[in-house]
BAVOFI-871835 format. One record per residue: residue in three letters; x, y, z of N, C-alpha, C, O in turn. Coordinates in steps of 0.02 Angstrom, whole numbers, padded with zeros to 5 digits. Example, Ala and Ser with C-alpha at 12.3 -4.5 7.8 and 13.67 -1.06 7.14 Angstrom:
<atoms>
    r     n_X     n_Y     n_Z    ca_X    ca_Y    ca_Z     c_X     c_Y     c_Z     o_X     o_Y     o_Z
  ALA   00660  -00284   00390   00615  -00225   00390   00660  -00165   00390   00712  -00166   00423
  SER   00642  -00112   00354   00684  -00053   00357   00645   00002   00394   00670   00057   00402
</atoms>
This chain:
<atoms>
    r     n_X     n_Y     n_Z    ca_X    ca_Y    ca_Z     c_X     c_Y     c_Z     o_X     o_Y     o_Z
  LEU  -03306  -02606  -05668  -03234  -02632  -05656  -03213  -02619  -05588  -03223  -02563  -05565
  ALA  -03187  -02660  -05553  -03164  -02646  -05484  -03109  -02695  -05463  -03110  -02753  -05484
  SER  -03063  -02674  -05421  -03018  -02723  -05390  -03051  -02774  -05346  -03110  -02768  -05329
  HIS  -03015  -02823  -05328  -03047  -02873  -05282  -03061  -02846  -05216  -03105  -02868  -05180
  GLU  -03019  -02791  -05199  -03032  -02759  -05131  -03095  -02712  -05137  -03131  -02704  -05087
  ALA  -03108  -02683  -05192  -03160  -02634  -05195  -03230  -02666  -05222  -03284  -02637  -05214
  PHE  -03225  -02722  -05251  -03293  -02752  -05281  -03337  -02769  -05221  -03314  -02793  -05169
  ASP  -03399  -02756  -05230  -03452  -02769  -05177  -03473  -02844  -05189  -03514  -02859  -05232
  LEU  -03443  -02888  -05147  -03461  -02960  -05152  -03536  -02973  -05127  -03565  -03023  -05147
  GLY  -03565  -02931  -05087  -03628  -02942  -05057  -03628  -02988  -05006  -03574  -03003  -04981
  ARG  -03687  -03016  -04983  -03691  -03063  -04931  -03737  -03120  -04946  -03795  -03106  -04962
  SER  -03718  -03178  -04944  -03754  -03240  -04951  -03789  -03240  -05025  -03848  -03256  -05034
  GLN  -03750  -03223  -05067  -03785  -03208  -05140  -03756  -03258  -05196  -03783  -03266  -05251
  TRP  -03697  -03289  -05175  -03665  -03326  -05230  -03668  -03403  -05216  -03659  -03424  -05159
  ASP  -03681  -03445  -05268  -03682  -03514  -05259  -03610  -03541  -05268  -03589  -03589  -05236
  LEU  -03572  -03505  -05314  -03502  -03528  -05333  -03459  -03464  -05343  -03477  -03416  -05377
  ILE  -03394  -03470  -05306  -03352  -03420  -05325  -03285  -03463  -05341  -03265  -03510  -05307
  VAL  -03253  -03437  -05399  -03190  -03470  -05430  -03139  -03418  -05410  -03153  -03359  -05419
  MET  -03082  -03434  -05385  -03023  -03397  -05379  -02967  -03442  -05419  -02936  -03485  -05388
  SER  -02956  -03431  -05479  -02912  -03467  -05521  -02851  -03422  -05537  -02855  -03377  -05579
  PHE  -02790  -03436  -05501  -02733  -03395  -05511  -02749  -03321  -05502  -02725  -03276  -05536
  ALA  -02787  -03314  -05456  -02806  -03243  -05437  -02751  -03208  -05402  -02715  -03241  -05365
  PHE  -02743  -03148  -05409  -02687  -03111  -05379  -02719  -03086  -05305  -02722  -03027  -05288
  THR  -02739  -03135  -05271  -02762  -03117  -05196  -02721  -03167  -05149  -02686  -03211  -05174
  THR  -02727  -03158  -05090  -02696  -03202  -05044  -02745  -03231  -04990  -02792  -03199  -04965
  LEU  -02726  -03295  -04976  -02777  -03322  -04927  -02758  -03298  -04853  -02794  -03312  -04805
  SER  -02699  -03262  -04845  -02683  -03238  -04782  -02715  -03170  -04767  -02708  -03142  -04712
  ASP  -02752  -03144  -04818  -02789  -03084  -04810  -02850  -03097  -04776  -02900  -03108  -04811
  GLU  -02855  -03096  -04710  -02919  -03120  -04674  -02977  -03082  -04689  -03030  -03111  -04696
  THR  -02972  -03013  -04695  -03026  -02971  -04708  -03055  -02994  -04773  -03115  -03006  -04776
  TYR  -03015  -03001  -04827  -03045  -03018  -04890  -03072  -03082  -04895  -03123  -03092  -04928
  MET  -03037  -03136  -04860  -03070  -03202  -04859  -03132  -03207  -04821  -03175  -03248  -04838
  ARG  -03141  -03166  -04771  -03201  -03165  -04733  -03259  -03136  -04780  -03316  -03159  -04779
  ARG  -03240  -03087  -04818  -03285  -03056  -04865  -03315  -03109  -04915  -03375  -03114  -04927
  VAL  -03265  -03150  -04945  -03283  -03203  -04983  -03328  -03253  -04956  -03376  -03272  -04990
  ARG  -03316  -03277  -04899  -03353  -03324  -04856  -03419  -03295  -04848  -03467  -03329  -04864
  ASP  -03428  -03232  -04822  -03495  -03205  -04808  -03534  -03198  -04873  -03595  -03203  -04870
  SER  -03503  -03188  -04931  -03538  -03180  -04994  -03569  -03245  -05020  -03618  -03243  -05057
  LEU  -03541  -03300  -04999  -03567  -03369  -05019  -03633  -03387  -04984  -03639  -03374  -04924
  ARG  -03679  -03414  -05015  -03745  -03438  -04985  -03723  -03507  -04947  -03677  -03543  -04969
  PRO  -03756  -03521  -04896  -03748  -03587  -04862  -03751  -03643  -04914  -03796  -03646  -04955
  GLY  -03699  -03689  -04910  -03694  -03740  -04962  -03656  -03718  -05024  -03643  -03759  -05068
  GLY  -03638  -03651  -05029  -03608  -03629  -05089  -03532  -03652  -05085  -03501  -03668  -05035
  ILE  -03510  -03650  -05148  -03441  -03682  -05161  -03391  -03635  -05178  -03402  -03593  -05221
  LEU  -03332  -03639  -05146  -03273  -03602  -05166  -03219  -03638  -05195  -03192  -03683  -05162
  LEU  -03199  -03623  -05256  -03144  -03661  -05288  -03084  -03619  -05294  -03088  -03561  -05315
  ILE  -03025  -03645  -05275  -02966  -03608  -05279  -02913  -03648  -05312  -02902  -03707  -05298
  GLU  -02882  -03614  -05357  -02819  -03647  -05395  -02773  -03592  -05402  -02792  -03537  -05423
  GLY  -02707  -03605  -05384  -02659  -03556  -05399  -02595  -03578  -05368  -02590  -03629  -05334
  PHE  -02540  -03533  -05382  -02478  -03555  -05353  -02479  -03543  -05279  -02512  -03498  -05253
  ASN  -02440  -03587  -05244  -02436  -03589  -05172  -02364  -03593  -05156  -02338  -03647  -05143
  GLY  -02330  -03538  -05155  -02260  -03532  -05143  -02238  -03462  -05131  -02277  -03415  -05132
  GLY  -02174  -03454  -05120  -02145  -03394  -05104  -02146  -03373  -05028  -02196  -03381  -04994
  PRO  -02093  -03348  -05006  -02089  -03334  -04937  -02133  -03271  -04921  -02147  -03232  -04967
  PRO  -02154  -03259  -04864  -02150  -03313  -04802  -02211  -03360  -04808  -02268  -03342  -04826
  ARG  -02193  -03419  -04792  -02247  -03472  -04798  -02260  -03502  -04726  -02223  -03545  -04701
  GLU  -02313  -03477  -04697  -02328  -03498  -04634  -02364  -03571  -04636  -02412  -03582  -04673
  PRO  -02340  -03615  -04597  -02370  -03688  -04598  -02443  -03680  -04579  -02460  -03645  -04532
  ASN  -02486  -03716  -04619  -02553  -03721  -04598  -02601  -03656  -04612  -02660  -03652  -04595
  LEU  -02565  -03610  -04645  -02607  -03546  -04656  -02665  -03562  -04695  -02721  -03541  -04682
  ILE  -02652  -03603  -04746  -02714  -03611  -04796  -02768  -03652  -04755  -02827  -03633  -04760
  LEU  -02752  -03704  -04717  -02799  -03742  -04673  -02838  -03695  -04628  -02899  -03700  -04622
  LYS  -02800  -03650  -04596  -02831  -03605  -04550  -02886  -03562  -04581  -02933  -03545  -04546
  SER  -02883  -03544  -04643  -02925  -03505  -04681  -02989  -03543  -04701  -03036  -03513  -04728
  MET  -02991  -03610  -04689  -03040  -03656  -04717  -03083  -03686  -04656  -03120  -03734  -04665
  LEU  -03076  -03656  -04593  -03105  -03682  -04540  -03184  -03681  -04543  -03217  -03720  -04509
  ASP  -03215  -03632  -04587  -03289  -03623  -04590  -03311  -03660  -04650  -03367  -03646  -04671
  TYR  -03277  -03704  -04682  -03293  -03742  -04737  -03293  -03810  -04722  -03264  -03832  -04673
  ARG  -03330  -03853  -04770  -03314  -03921  -04779  -03270  -03928  -04833  -03280  -03900  -04887
  VAL  -03214  -03970  -04820  -03162  -03972  -04871  -03178  -04031  -04920  -03171  -04089  -04902
  LEU  -03198  -04013  -04980  -03212  -04067  -05032  -03149  -04091  -05070  -03147  -04147  -05094
  LEU  -03099  -04047  -05074  -03037  -04068  -05111  -02985  -04028  -05087  -02996  -03968  -05079
  PHE  -02925  -04054  -05072  -02870  -04013  -05051  -02810  -04047  -05082  -02797  -04104  -05065
  GLU  -02772  -04013  -05127  -02710  -04027  -05157  -02660  -03973  -05147  -02673  -03917  -05169
  ASP  -02604  -03984  -05115  -02549  -03941  -05113  -02485  -03978  -05130  -02448  -04004  -05089
  LEU  -02476  -03978  -05198  -02420  -04028  -05224  -02389  -03988  -05280  -02417  -03939  -05305
  PRO  -02329  -04009  -05298  -02292  -03984  -05357  -02336  -04000  -05418  -02368  -04052  -05420
  GLY  -02339  -03954  -05468  -02374  -03969  -05527  -02360  -03920  -05574  -02326  -03871  -05560
  VAL  -02387  -03930  -05637  -02369  -03884  -05696  -02433  -03842  -05709  -02486  -03870  -05721
  ALA  -02427  -03778  -05706  -02479  -03735  -05724  -02498  -03736  -05797  -02457  -03761  -05836
  ASP  -02556  -03712  -05820  -02580  -03713  -05891  -02531  -03669  -05932  -02532  -03673  -05994
  TRP  -02493  -03631  -05903  -02437  -03588  -05942  -02369  -03596  -05909  -02365  -03613  -05850
  GLY  -02317  -03585  -05945  -02257  -03584  -05911  -02217  -03648  -05914  -02156  -03651  -05917
  LYS  -02260  -03701  -05912  -02233  -03774  -05916  -02172  -03786  -05862  -02126  -03826  -05873
  VAL  -02177  -03749  -05809  -02129  -03760  -05759  -02160  -03788  -05694  -02213  -03764  -05673
  THR  -02131  -03837  -05663  -02154  -03862  -05600  -02150  -03815  -05551  -02099  -03781  -05543
  ALA  -02206  -03808  -05512  -02209  -03761  -05454  -02257  -03781  -05402  -02301  -03821  -05419
  PRO  -02253  -03759  -05339  -02307  -03779  -05294  -02378  -03754  -05305  -02390  -03694  -05303
  LEU  -02422  -03798  -05318  -02489  -03776  -05343  -02539  -03797  -05290  -02533  -03851  -05261
  LEU  -02591  -03753  -05278  -02642  -03771  -05229  -02711  -03777  -05272  -02727  -03735  -05313
  ARG  -02743  -03826  -05260  -02808  -03841  -05284  -02860  -03861  -05231  -02855  -03915  -05202
  VAL  -02907  -03822  -05219  -02951  -03830  -05165  -03029  -03822  -05185  -03050  -03777  -05222
  ALA  -03063  -03864  -05161  -03136  -03856  -05168  -03172  -03859  -05097  -03164  -03907  -05060
  LEU  -03210  -03804  -05081  -03242  -03799  -05016  -03312  -03785  -05015  -03338  -03753  -05061
  GLU  -03344  -03807  -04966  -03417  -03798  -04966  -03430  -03758  -04901  -03409  -03777  -04847
  LYS  -03465  -03698  -04910  -03485  -03665  -04851  -03531  -03699  -04806  -03584  -03720  -04829
  ILE  -03517  -03706  -04744  -03561  -03741  -04692  -03619  -03700  -04680  -03612  -03642  -04660
  ALA  -03678  -03728  -04692  -03736  -03692  -04668  -03738  -03680  -04584  -03720  -03721  -04542
  SER  -03761  -03623  -04573  -03758  -03605  -04498  -03816  -03639  -04464  -03872  -03643  -04490
  GLU  -03801  -03662  -04405  -03850  -03696  -04370  -03914  -03655  -04346  -03902  -03602  -04316
  PRO  -03973  -03671  -04355  -04026  -03636  -04332  -04028  -03628  -04260  -04011  -03675  -04224
  ALA  -04051  -03568  -04236  -04056  -03556  -04165  -04111  -03604  -04131  -04165  -03616  -04159
  PRO  -04094  -03629  -04074  -04142  -03674  -04037  -04202  -03640  -04016  -04245  -03670  -03985
</atoms>
């Protein structure tokens, strides 16, 4: 058992990572780099969670996705599975871009 900061994600070992209402932040560049590095080329990252609360930097989410192919991006008001209250929700599906082979 480990926190998301302490868990050893490894390198290029996961085909799929799901972050569903996880208590992490896309603005944590170090953590998100570890997540990206742990995905195999072509691996999928699924993210669903609340997307609100100050401070909210414009395009912060998109900046964290530059190394991925965006398969789905939704940043809209919605109702979570619990609470039954409308809130800003983020739903994203990303594919890790395979690095180009050296010439």
